[in-house]
Backbone and ligand atoms as CSV (ligand in chain L), in Angstrom:
chain,resi,resn,atom,element,x,y,z
A,1,MET,N,N,24.737,-63.500,43.128
A,1,MET,CA,C,25.243,-62.455,42.235
A,1,MET,C,C,26.004,-63.086,41.079
A,2,THR,N,N,25.728,-62.583,39.908
A,2,THR,CA,C,26.390,-63.091,38.724
A,2,THR,C,C,27.874,-62.760,38.738
A,3,ASP,N,N,28.698,-63.752,38.508
A,3,ASP,CA,C,30.131,-63.484,38.272
A,3,ASP,C,C,30.306,-63.326,36.777
A,4,PHE,N,N,30.386,-62.060,36.312
A,4,PHE,CA,C,30.399,-61.770,34.908
A,4,PHE,C,C,31.637,-62.291,34.214
A,5,LYS,N,N,32.682,-62.551,34.991
A,5,LYS,CA,C,33.896,-63.055,34.360
A,5,LYS,C,C,33.782,-64.513,33.974
A,6,LEU,N,N,32.754,-65.222,34.429
A,6,LEU,CA,C,32.564,-66.627,34.155
A,6,LEU,C,C,31.610,-66.847,33.041
A,7,ILE,N,N,30.992,-65.843,32.510
A,7,ILE,CA,C,29.970,-65.990,31.472
A,7,ILE,C,C,30.623,-66.438,30.184
A,8,SER,N,N,30.052,-67.451,29.534
A,8,SER,CA,C,30.640,-68.045,28.294
A,8,SER,C,C,30.297,-67.152,27.117
A,9,ASP,N,N,31.018,-67.315,26.055
A,9,ASP,CA,C,30.691,-66.593,24.786
A,9,ASP,C,C,29.286,-66.878,24.327
A,10,THR,N,N,28.848,-68.097,24.495
A,10,THR,CA,C,27.468,-68.479,24.029
A,10,THR,C,C,26.464,-67.620,24.811
A,11,GLU,N,N,26.724,-67.519,26.117
A,11,GLU,CA,C,25.746,-66.716,26.912
A,11,GLU,C,C,25.830,-65.249,26.584
A,12,TRP,N,N,27.078,-64.751,26.435
A,12,TRP,CA,C,27.212,-63.347,26.003
A,12,TRP,C,C,26.463,-63.072,24.663
A,13,GLN,N,N,26.479,-64.033,23.783
A,13,GLN,CA,C,25.809,-63.861,22.462
A,13,GLN,C,C,24.319,-63.776,22.675
A,14,GLN,N,N,23.792,-64.453,23.731
A,14,GLN,CA,C,22.373,-64.369,23.978
A,14,GLN,C,C,22.027,-63.070,24.696
A,15,ARG,N,N,22.956,-62.526,25.516
A,15,ARG,CA,C,22.668,-61.358,26.297
A,15,ARG,C,C,22.806,-60.079,25.453
A,16,LEU,N,N,23.672,-60.120,24.434
A,16,LEU,CA,C,24.005,-58.928,23.688
A,16,LEU,C,C,23.531,-58.988,22.229
A,17,THR,N,N,23.363,-57.822,21.583
A,17,THR,CA,C,23.062,-57.803,20.192
A,17,THR,C,C,24.346,-58.181,19.458
A,18,PRO,N,N,24.281,-58.575,18.194
A,18,PRO,CA,C,25.511,-58.931,17.424
A,18,PRO,C,C,26.556,-57.753,17.430
A,19,GLU,N,N,26.069,-56.544,17.308
A,19,GLU,CA,C,26.940,-55.378,17.292
A,19,GLU,C,C,27.609,-55.155,18.649
A,20,GLU,N,N,26.835,-55.274,19.705
A,20,GLU,CA,C,27.391,-55.183,21.057
A,20,GLU,C,C,28.417,-56.280,21.359
A,21,PHE,N,N,28.117,-57.474,20.907
A,21,PHE,CA,C,29.000,-58.624,21.116
A,21,PHE,C,C,30.334,-58.397,20.424
A,22,HIS,N,N,30.283,-57.902,19.183
A,22,HIS,CA,C,31.437,-57.669,18.380
A,22,HIS,C,C,32.401,-56.673,19.089
A,23,VAL,N,N,31.842,-55.614,19.658
A,23,VAL,CA,C,32.731,-54.608,20.314
A,23,VAL,C,C,33.112,-55.026,21.741
A,24,LEU,N,N,32.131,-55.458,22.523
A,24,LEU,CA,C,32.366,-55.736,23.945
A,24,LEU,C,C,33.215,-57.062,24.120
A,25,ARG,N,N,32.875,-58.059,23.343
A,25,ARG,CA,C,33.534,-59.369,23.544
A,25,ARG,C,C,34.564,-59.715,22.520
A,26,ARG,N,N,34.633,-58.941,21.419
A,26,ARG,CA,C,35.637,-59.234,20.400
A,26,ARG,C,C,36.558,-58.004,20.153
A,27,ALA,N,N,36.513,-57.074,21.083
A,27,ALA,CA,C,37.363,-55.856,21.010
A,27,ALA,C,C,37.175,-55.131,19.668
A,28,GLY,N,N,35.999,-55.121,19.185
A,28,GLY,CA,C,35.757,-54.372,17.960
A,28,GLY,C,C,35.677,-52.904,18.201
A,29,THR,N,N,35.560,-52.113,17.166
A,29,THR,CA,C,35.458,-50.666,17.262
A,29,THR,C,C,34.288,-50.181,16.452
A,30,GLU,N,N,33.392,-49.398,17.025
A,30,GLU,CA,C,32.317,-48.862,16.193
A,30,GLU,C,C,32.896,-47.717,15.284
A,31,PRO,N,N,32.287,-47.511,14.146
A,31,PRO,CA,C,32.783,-46.456,13.277
A,31,PRO,C,C,32.692,-45.096,13.964
A,32,PRO,N,N,33.644,-44.148,13.647
A,32,PRO,CA,C,33.612,-42.855,14.311
A,32,PRO,C,C,32.309,-42.087,13.918
A,33,GLY,N,N,31.817,-41.301,14.864
A,33,GLY,CA,C,30.732,-40.404,14.558
A,33,GLY,C,C,29.364,-40.969,14.508
A,34,VAL,N,N,29.237,-42.293,14.696
A,34,VAL,CA,C,27.885,-42.933,14.619
A,34,VAL,C,C,27.365,-43.328,15.981
A,35,GLY,N,N,28.257,-43.321,17.000
A,35,GLY,CA,C,27.860,-43.723,18.333
A,35,GLY,C,C,26.757,-42.797,18.922
A,36,GLU,N,N,25.834,-43.345,19.695
A,36,GLU,CA,C,24.764,-42.534,20.190
A,36,GLU,C,C,25.210,-41.499,21.231
A,37,TYR,N,N,26.336,-41.698,21.832
A,37,TYR,CA,C,26.740,-40.793,22.961
A,37,TYR,C,C,27.935,-39.899,22.584
A,38,THR,N,N,28.329,-39.871,21.253
A,38,THR,CA,C,29.502,-39.067,20.946
A,38,THR,C,C,29.361,-37.628,21.354
A,39,ASP,N,N,28.212,-37.025,21.143
A,39,ASP,CA,C,28.019,-35.625,21.444
A,39,ASP,C,C,27.126,-35.345,22.653
A,40,THR,N,N,26.872,-36.390,23.440
A,40,THR,CA,C,25.952,-36.277,24.602
A,40,THR,C,C,26.646,-35.362,25.627
A,41,THR,N,N,25.919,-34.330,26.102
A,41,THR,CA,C,26.489,-33.479,27.155
A,41,THR,C,C,25.588,-33.473,28.399
A,42,THR,N,N,24.470,-34.232,28.332
A,42,THR,CA,C,23.560,-34.344,29.462
A,42,THR,C,C,24.305,-34.907,30.692
A,43,GLU,N,N,23.928,-34.325,31.862
A,43,GLU,CA,C,24.540,-34.885,33.086
A,43,GLU,C,C,24.044,-36.298,33.386
A,44,GLY,N,N,24.980,-37.112,33.806
A,44,GLY,CA,C,24.562,-38.433,34.149
A,44,GLY,C,C,25.763,-39.408,34.211
A,45,VAL,N,N,25.424,-40.709,34.287
A,45,VAL,CA,C,26.481,-41.679,34.504
A,45,VAL,C,C,26.414,-42.727,33.329
A,46,TYR,N,N,27.577,-43.143,32.858
A,46,TYR,CA,C,27.676,-44.151,31.789
A,46,TYR,C,C,28.050,-45.478,32.438
A,47,SER,N,N,27.283,-46.516,32.190
A,47,SER,CA,C,27.495,-47.827,32.772
A,47,SER,C,C,27.922,-48.819,31.700
A,48,CYS,N,N,28.541,-49.900,32.089
A,48,CYS,CA,C,28.896,-50.963,31.166
A,48,CYS,C,C,27.634,-51.586,30.584
A,49,ARG,N,N,27.574,-51.694,29.237
A,49,ARG,CA,C,26.378,-52.210,28.661
A,49,ARG,C,C,26.320,-53.798,28.869
A,50,ALA,N,N,27.443,-54.377,29.140
A,50,ALA,CA,C,27.433,-55.834,29.320
A,50,ALA,C,C,27.027,-56.178,30.729
A,51,CYS,N,N,27.469,-55.469,31.750
A,51,CYS,CA,C,27.230,-55.880,33.127
A,51,CYS,C,C,26.540,-54.852,34.040
A,52,GLY,N,N,26.530,-53.589,33.555
A,52,GLY,CA,C,25.809,-52.612,34.344
A,52,GLY,C,C,26.672,-51.838,35.327
A,53,ALA,N,N,27.985,-52.124,35.452
A,53,ALA,CA,C,28.839,-51.453,36.360
A,53,ALA,C,C,29.028,-50.001,35.879
A,54,GLU,N,N,28.993,-49.045,36.878
A,54,GLU,CA,C,29.106,-47.653,36.504
A,54,GLU,C,C,30.574,-47.337,36.183
A,55,LEU,N,N,30.834,-46.727,35.070
A,55,LEU,CA,C,32.185,-46.596,34.557
A,55,LEU,C,C,32.658,-45.102,34.422
A,56,PHE,N,N,31.851,-44.301,33.849
A,56,PHE,CA,C,32.249,-42.899,33.537
A,56,PHE,C,C,31.071,-41.944,33.919
A,57,ARG,N,N,31.455,-40.714,34.204
A,57,ARG,CA,C,30.433,-39.641,34.488
A,57,ARG,C,C,30.569,-38.581,33.462
A,58,SER,N,N,29.436,-37.877,33.242
A,58,SER,CA,C,29.407,-36.796,32.275
A,58,SER,C,C,30.388,-35.669,32.710
A,59,THR,N,N,30.716,-35.536,34.045
A,59,THR,CA,C,31.590,-34.460,34.434
A,59,THR,C,C,33.049,-34.655,34.002
A,60,GLU,N,N,33.411,-35.900,33.607
A,60,GLU,CA,C,34.742,-36.095,33.053
A,60,GLU,C,C,34.695,-36.293,31.530
A,61,LYS,N,N,33.555,-36.052,30.907
A,61,LYS,CA,C,33.467,-36.218,29.461
A,61,LYS,C,C,33.898,-34.918,28.862
A,62,PHE,N,N,34.591,-34.985,27.752
A,62,PHE,CA,C,34.963,-33.730,27.037
A,62,PHE,C,C,34.851,-33.986,25.535
A,63,ASP,N,N,34.805,-32.860,24.836
A,63,ASP,CA,C,34.653,-32.906,23.358
A,63,ASP,C,C,35.974,-32.985,22.722
A,64,ALA,N,N,36.431,-34.150,22.295
A,64,ALA,CA,C,37.716,-34.367,21.717
A,64,ALA,C,C,37.649,-34.289,20.183
A,65,HIS,N,N,36.472,-34.141,19.630
A,65,HIS,CA,C,36.242,-34.134,18.177
A,65,HIS,C,C,36.890,-35.355,17.447
A,66,CYS,N,N,36.865,-36.515,18.120
A,66,CYS,CA,C,37.501,-37.654,17.517
A,66,CYS,C,C,36.473,-38.618,16.990
A,67,GLY,N,N,35.200,-38.428,17.245
A,67,GLY,CA,C,34.160,-39.277,16.739
A,67,GLY,C,C,33.653,-40.310,17.721
A,68,TRP,N,N,34.273,-40.318,18.907
A,68,TRP,CA,C,33.834,-41.259,19.941
A,68,TRP,C,C,33.633,-40.477,21.224
A,69,PRO,N,N,32.842,-41.001,22.174
A,69,PRO,CA,C,32.744,-40.352,23.484
A,69,PRO,C,C,34.095,-40.364,24.162
A,70,SER,N,N,34.565,-39.254,24.730
A,70,SER,CA,C,35.862,-39.194,25.308
A,70,SER,C,C,35.790,-38.676,26.725
A,71,PHE,N,N,36.570,-39.309,27.600
A,71,PHE,CA,C,36.594,-38.944,29.043
A,71,PHE,C,C,38.012,-38.756,29.409
A,72,PHE,N,N,38.273,-37.844,30.370
A,72,PHE,CA,C,39.681,-37.662,30.821
A,72,PHE,C,C,39.984,-38.518,32.063
A,73,SER,N,N,38.942,-39.151,32.575
A,73,SER,CA,C,39.170,-40.017,33.755
A,73,SER,C,C,37.956,-40.957,33.927
A,74,PRO,N,N,38.122,-42.205,34.437
A,74,PRO,CA,C,36.967,-43.009,34.704
A,74,PRO,C,C,36.331,-42.520,36.036
A,75,LEU,N,N,35.153,-42.979,36.314
A,75,LEU,CA,C,34.451,-42.624,37.535
A,75,LEU,C,C,35.266,-42.945,38.762
A,76,ALA,N,N,35.961,-44.041,38.740
A,76,ALA,CA,C,36.914,-44.423,39.786
A,76,ALA,C,C,37.978,-45.261,39.119
A,77,ALA,N,N,39.236,-45.157,39.580
A,77,ALA,CA,C,40.302,-45.897,38.934
A,77,ALA,C,C,40.094,-47.423,38.911
A,78,ASP,N,N,39.372,-47.953,39.895
A,78,ASP,CA,C,39.197,-49.380,39.923
A,78,ASP,C,C,38.034,-49.888,39.071
A,79,ARG,N,N,37.381,-48.993,38.401
A,79,ARG,CA,C,36.261,-49.461,37.513
A,79,ARG,C,C,36.719,-50.009,36.228
A,80,VAL,N,N,37.929,-49.656,35.784
A,80,VAL,CA,C,38.434,-50.141,34.516
A,80,VAL,C,C,39.775,-50.784,34.696
A,81,ILE,N,N,40.126,-51.662,33.758
A,81,ILE,CA,C,41.489,-52.269,33.718
A,81,ILE,C,C,42.121,-51.819,32.404
A,82,GLU,N,N,43.342,-51.410,32.543
A,82,GLU,CA,C,44.078,-51.004,31.338
A,82,GLU,C,C,45.130,-52.017,30.912
A,83,ARG,N,N,45.156,-52.469,29.700
A,83,ARG,CA,C,46.009,-53.510,29.199
A,83,ARG,C,C,46.705,-53.046,27.915
A,84,ARG,N,N,47.942,-53.504,27.796
A,84,ARG,CA,C,48.717,-53.249,26.570
A,84,ARG,C,C,48.085,-54.059,25.420
A,85,ASP,N,N,47.898,-53.344,24.323
A,85,ASP,CA,C,47.224,-53.962,23.140
A,85,ASP,C,C,48.118,-53.711,21.959
A,86,THR,N,N,48.614,-54.754,21.358
A,86,THR,CA,C,49.494,-54.665,20.180
A,86,THR,C,C,48.841,-55.094,18.868
A,87,SER,N,N,47.477,-55.206,18.917
A,87,SER,CA,C,46.800,-55.625,17.701
A,87,SER,C,C,46.844,-54.497,16.628
A,88,HIS,N,N,46.556,-54.858,15.379
A,88,HIS,CA,C,46.582,-53.984,14.235
A,88,HIS,C,C,47.805,-53.180,14.030
A,89,GLY,N,N,48.956,-53.811,14.450
A,89,GLY,CA,C,50.293,-53.179,14.218
A,89,GLY,C,C,50.536,-51.870,14.996
A,90,MET,N,N,49.764,-51.697,16.086
A,90,MET,CA,C,49.924,-50.506,16.900
A,90,MET,C,C,50.148,-50.920,18.372
A,91,VAL,N,N,50.777,-50.052,19.135
A,91,VAL,CA,C,50.846,-50.272,20.595
A,91,VAL,C,C,49.881,-49.293,21.222
A,92,ARG,N,N,48.842,-49.844,21.777
A,92,ARG,CA,C,47.819,-49.025,22.427
A,92,ARG,C,C,47.517,-49.582,23.806
A,93,ILE,N,N,46.788,-48.809,24.616
A,93,ILE,CA,C,46.339,-49.276,25.899
A,93,ILE,C,C,44.828,-49.490,25.808
A,94,GLU,N,N,44.507,-50.736,25.901
A,94,GLU,CA,C,43.084,-51.140,25.826
A,94,GLU,C,C,42.429,-50.859,27.173
A,95,VAL,N,N,41.189,-50.453,27.221
A,95,VAL,CA,C,40.428,-50.220,28.421
A,95,VAL,C,C,39.283,-51.262,28.474
A,96,VAL,N,N,39.250,-52.054,29.552
A,96,VAL,CA,C,38.177,-53.034,29.722
A,96,VAL,C,C,37.457,-52.790,31.068
A,97,CYS,N,N,36.230,-53.222,31.131
A,97,CYS,CA,C,35.449,-53.124,32.382
A,97,CYS,C,C,36.078,-54.035,33.426
A,98,ALA,N,N,36.296,-53.470,34.580
A,98,ALA,CA,C,36.950,-54.287,35.679
A,98,ALA,C,C,36.003,-55.374,36.152
A,99,ASN,N,N,34.706,-55.176,35.978
A,99,ASN,CA,C,33.751,-56.127,36.545
A,99,ASN,C,C,33.538,-57.332,35.653
A,100,CYS,N,N,33.526,-57.145,34.307
A,100,CYS,CA,C,33.215,-58.223,33.398
A,100,CYS,C,C,34.242,-58.377,32.311
A,101,GLU,N,N,35.298,-57.563,32.304
A,101,GLU,CA,C,36.370,-57.644,31.333
A,101,GLU,C,C,35.886,-57.516,29.862
A,102,SER,N,N,34.816,-56.799,29.691
A,102,SER,CA,C,34.374,-56.472,28.343
A,102,SER,C,C,35.133,-55.298,27.774
A,103,HIS,N,N,35.421,-55.304,26.466
A,103,HIS,CA,C,36.160,-54.235,25.856
A,103,HIS,C,C,35.341,-52.922,25.808
A,104,LEU,N,N,35.998,-51.837,26.209
A,104,LEU,CA,C,35.308,-50.524,26.170
A,104,LEU,C,C,35.911,-49.572,25.110
A,105,GLY,N,N,37.220,-49.633,25.026
A,105,GLY,CA,C,37.877,-48.729,24.075
A,105,GLY,C,C,39.356,-48.650,24.431
A,106,HIS,N,N,39.981,-47.502,24.155
A,106,HIS,CA,C,41.392,-47.361,24.401
A,106,HIS,C,C,41.602,-46.055,25.122
A,107,VAL,N,N,42.776,-45.927,25.807
A,107,VAL,CA,C,43.155,-44.642,26.464
A,107,VAL,C,C,44.443,-44.116,25.853
A,108,PHE,N,N,44.457,-42.889,25.528
A,108,PHE,CA,C,45.599,-42.218,24.892
A,108,PHE,C,C,46.105,-41.100,25.804
A,109,GLU,N,N,47.398,-40.899,25.821
A,109,GLU,CA,C,48.054,-40.047,26.753
A,109,GLU,C,C,48.828,-38.941,26.002
A,110,GLY,N,N,48.891,-37.747,26.627
A,110,GLY,CA,C,49.744,-36.693,26.137
A,110,GLY,C,C,49.387,-36.109,24.780
A,111,GLU,N,N,48.070,-36.002,24.545
A,111,GLU,CA,C,47.642,-35.421,23.218
A,111,GLU,C,C,47.412,-33.911,23.309
A,112,GLY,N,N,47.544,-33.388,24.548
A,112,GLY,CA,C,47.454,-31.924,24.687
A,112,GLY,C,C,46.067,-31.385,24.631
A,113,TYR,N,N,45.103,-32.103,25.151
A,113,TYR,CA,C,43.727,-31.627,25.095
A,113,TYR,C,C,43.374,-30.583,26.196
A,114,GLY,N,N,44.307,-30.353,27.114
A,114,GLY,CA,C,44.080,-29.358,28.169
A,114,GLY,C,C,43.067,-29.804,29.176
A,115,THR,N,N,42.965,-31.107,29.388
A,115,THR,CA,C,42.089,-31.645,30.449
A,115,THR,C,C,42.985,-31.856,31.693
A,116,PRO,N,N,42.394,-32.070,32.875
A,116,PRO,CA,C,43.195,-32.186,34.086
A,116,PRO,C,C,44.206,-33.361,34.049
A,117,THR,N,N,43.931,-34.415,33.265
A,117,THR,CA,C,44.833,-35.615,33.275
A,117,THR,C,C,45.651,-35.720,32.013
A,118,ASP,N,N,45.336,-35.050,30.920
A,118,ASP,CA,C,46.007,-35.262,29.636
A,118,ASP,C,C,45.813,-36.665,29.114
A,119,LEU,N,N,44.749,-37.298,29.583
A,119,LEU,CA,C,44.394,-38.621,29.089
A,119,LEU,C,C,43.084,-38.538,28.283
A,120,ARG,N,N,42.939,-39.397,27.314
A,120,ARG,CA,C,41.642,-39.477,26.566
A,120,ARG,C,C,41.205,-40.880,26.548
A,121,TYR,N,N,40.212,-41.172,27.361
A,121,TYR,CA,C,39.548,-42.496,27.332
A,121,TYR,C,C,38.580,-42.443,26.173
A,122,CYS,N,N,38.903,-43.140,25.111
A,122,CYS,CA,C,38.169,-43.085,23.838
A,122,CYS,C,C,37.265,-44.366,23.859
A,123,ILE,N,N,36.006,-44.163,24.136
A,123,ILE,CA,C,35.133,-45.326,24.519
A,123,ILE,C,C,34.026,-45.472,23.439
A,124,ASN,N,N,33.763,-46.720,23.080
A,124,ASN,CA,C,32.646,-46.930,22.104
A,124,ASN,C,C,31.342,-46.693,22.807
A,125,SER,N,N,30.448,-45.930,22.143
A,125,SER,CA,C,29.097,-45.695,22.734
A,125,SER,C,C,28.381,-47.054,22.976
A,126,ILE,N,N,28.576,-47.971,22.043
A,126,ILE,CA,C,27.841,-49.226,22.136
A,126,ILE,C,C,28.306,-50.088,23.312
A,127,SER,N,N,29.450,-49.699,23.930
A,127,SER,CA,C,29.880,-50.408,25.149
A,127,SER,C,C,29.263,-49.882,26.406
A,128,MET,N,N,28.459,-48.785,26.312
A,128,MET,CA,C,27.912,-48.179,27.489
A,128,MET,C,C,26.403,-47.950,27.370
A,129,THR,N,N,25.789,-47.711,28.582
A,129,THR,CA,C,24.446,-47.336,28.679
A,129,THR,C,C,24.430,-46.092,29.516
A,130,PHE,N,N,23.782,-45.037,28.967
A,130,PHE,CA,C,23.773,-43.736,29.686
A,130,PHE,C,C,22.467,-43.553,30.509
A,131,GLU,N,N,22.685,-43.128,31.694
A,131,GLU,CA,C,21.519,-42.893,32.604
A,131,GLU,C,C,21.609,-41.424,32.983
A,132,PRO,N,N,20.674,-40.548,32.519
A,132,PRO,CA,C,20.673,-39.146,32.878
A,132,PRO,C,C,20.431,-38.990,34.410
A,133,ALA,N,N,21.132,-37.961,34.939
A,133,ALA,CA,C,20.930,-37.670,36.363
A,133,ALA,C,C,19.510,-37.201,36.579
A,134,GLU,N,N,18.936,-37.569,37.761
A,134,GLU,CA,C,17.622,-37.052,38.144
A,134,GLU,C,C,17.751,-35.620,38.625
A,135,PRO,N,N,16.950,-34.722,38.164
A,135,PRO,CA,C,17.041,-33.348,38.551
A,135,PRO,C,C,16.879,-33.222,40.092
A,136,GLY,N,N,17.819,-32.430,40.675
A,136,GLY,CA,C,17.761,-32.241,42.103
A,136,GLY,C,C,18.374,-33.351,42.932
A,137,LYS,N,N,18.902,-34.359,42.240
A,137,LYS,CA,C,19.497,-35.474,42.968
A,137,LYS,C,C,20.928,-35.694,42.482
A,138,GLN,N,N,21.831,-35.887,43.402
A,138,GLN,CA,C,23.285,-36.146,42.978
A,138,GLN,C,C,23.539,-37.577,42.857
L,1,ZN,ZN,ZN,31.171,-54.671,32.563
């Protein structure tokens, strides 16, 4: 089994497109409103585009009108790692994949969205691959 934490930058560059590499491995951010999953409401599971680990479900996705796919909770708490991020002169909480430590986005708290957690996992579409649920199967 691949240990995704040991993959070198050179190998990531071969595995990912330049755009994916920039966001996943260089903590980049895709522009708002352009991501392919921003408005997706189809039932299914979002996996890490770098390693394939399942990260988020459509059942926790909500429309935050912020320009990026937003979730109020990950699929399971141990699927993501949250780290303090002080880049760009801001204090934010970065969200990375627990399996491969690729950058996914940030999580914001207390914005009053009326979701069960009052958290907004603001995730780049390009960091994820969406798999629609098969009809009749959970
Ligand atoms: Zn991953």
